[in-house]
C-alpha positions, 0 to 999 in steps of 0.5 A: 173698359165696358167692351173689355169687361164684356169680353172678359165675362164671355171668356170666363163662361167659355172657361166655366163651360169647358170645366164642366165638360171635363168634369171639373165643375164640382171642383172648388177654386183651390182644387182648379188652381192646383190642377192648373199648377200641375199643367204648367209643370206637366207636358200632358196626362201622365207627366210627373210633377214634383209637389215642390213645384206645385207649392212654389206655383205662383197660382197658389201663393196666397194659399197655405201649404196645409190647404194645398195638400188638402186640395191634393189629397181631395183631387186624388180621391176624386181620381183626377191625380195620383201621388207617387213617391220617388223610388229613390228618395222617399222623401220626394213625391210626384203628382201625375194628372190622370183621365178624369173620372166620367 
């Protein structure tokens, strides 16, 4: 167990460093989880993901819809994502991960 915990802590340190290198260091836990949920549904930068997919993600099941929507708005304002409405059906929205701000 001691060795497994040490390995977990090294992995967490590496992940924290990668997030920092990508400019994600200032994001809160929920914002990081929202980006992860988007990454699950997208093939990469610029791939649209339905907001419904984000709301149904297992990564976000303990959070309220209102909290998730606040995080989406915060990520959009920070330039990490773009939210677009479906041109055919205005009730549907999609999210795209964009190049993080420098």
